[in-house]
C-alpha positions, 0 to 999 in steps of 0.5 A: 099437752101438745098444742103446737101441732101445725100439720092438720089432716083432713078426714079423708087423709085420716081415713086413708092414712089408717087404711094404708097401715092395714093393707099389708103383705098378708092380703096376698096370702089371706085367702089361702090361710083362711081356706086351710082353717075353714074352707070357703067360709073364711069370708065370715071370719073376715066380717067377725074380725072387722067387728072386733077391729071396730070395737078396739078402734072405738076404744082408741078414739074414746081414750084420745077424745078425752084429751083432744090436744094431747099426744098418746104419750101425754095420755099414757103418762096422765093415767099410768104415770111417767115410768109405766107409761114410758115402759108401754111406749117402749113395748109399743115402739118395739112391736111397731118396729118388728112389724116394719122389719117383717114387712120390709123383708116380705117385700124384698122376698116378693120382689126378688121372687116375682119381678127381679130374680137376678137382682141382689136384695141389697139393691132392691132394698135401696130402691124401696127405701128411696121414696120412704126417705123422701116422704119422711122428710116432709113429715106426717102431712106428706105421708097423708098425701102419699096415702091418698095418692096410693089409694086412688093410684092403685084402686084398679088393682082389686077390681082387676081381680074380677076379670078371671071370674068369668071362669068362676065356679059358684058351687065352690062357695056352697054350702054355707057353714060347711063344718059349722061355726067352730072352724069360722071362729078358729079362722078369726085370729088370722083376720085380726092380724090382717086388720092391724094398723088401726092403732095408727090412729093414736098417732094421727088423732092429734093432727085430725082437723075435725076430731068429732069425726074421728070415730066415723073416720076409723070405722070407714077406714076399717070398712074399706079394708074389709071390702078389699079383703072380702073382694079378694078372698071371695074372688080366690074362693070362686076361682080356685077349688077348695082343695087347690087354694090350700096348696097355693102360697100366693093365691092372689098373684096366681089369680092374676096369671090368666090375664094376658095381653098380646104385648105382655106375657107376665102381667103379674109383674106389672101387678106387683110393681104397682103393689109396691106403692101399697107396700111402701105405704103400709111400711111407713106408718109403723116407722112413724109410730117408732119415730114419733114415740122416740121423739116423745120419750126424748121430749123432742117435738121436732126431731128427724134424726130417729127416722133417718137412724131407724131407716138406715139400720133397717136398710143396712140389715139387708146387706148383712142378713136376709131371712128365708121364707120359712124363717119369716114364717116363724118370726111372723107367727111369734109376733102374731101372739104378741100383736094380740096383746099390743094391738087388741088387748091393751087399747080395750083394757086401757079404755076400761081403766080410763073410763073407771078412773074418770068416773071414780075421780068425778065421784070423789069431787062430790 
């Protein structure tokens, strides 16, 4: 049991910490991805994805609530044993590291394509990593404060997407359920990937000051993510025609282009520059998962060396090899299949196992 946790988090920090882990680079392409599968009915798929994410999130809280002072490693080894629990920690750590690397390369691609086209990837990587190193020096509580700052500092970005809607065509959204329910169901998997990040609650739960509010907090976090995805997706569906949006790679950034000021020609550069705060905040939770798991596997409660090693290796990789956009697509699609198991299937199955085991043990005592 870990009873020496000093860095307590408020409910707001807990909510925004989980929310920060969910708003990844997929938010910029989600409208187009959904439109290719289910036309403009994709917003229904987002709501279904939110319901599934909430169900899995409550399973996570249900497991952790049985051992309020324990870390996820303590819980896993308690029910699965040292070897099987440790093996799953390695699988989860590898998955989180994979996500972090994909986000890192996506950010490099985005910055070089839209903002700093003549700047080397290595230099962009160094600039991106500087705030990450600074936050990791302060630990989980500093990250939670950073997540708070990023949320309120960038809150105007999705609101800005309402400006182009003066030219919206509401006819694009009609009729509802154009091709029935089957395409909507087929579009649910991409939305599930967009909600990934709620498993960060495994790491944040022991730090939460008011653990009775953990379930409420994670539902609020998922709902904030839902509202952001719905607002951005519906905005793109109203502005672009159903045929046009399927041909646009970055529909959210394209939606920004009509916004002009007399003193600024390309406002999307400012938009992406602010978005870098969001991308840094979504990158950090997965590195925290990696480093926290490594510390627990090595039985070291206070150990910053893994963070510096992992971040340095990711940074060094940008000097050696940068995957192309098509290569990143292939890697992401491969990881998506694994993510359904790690982020969705395992928490539910583990919750069912823990519930059965607890009831069986209680019955055996009488």
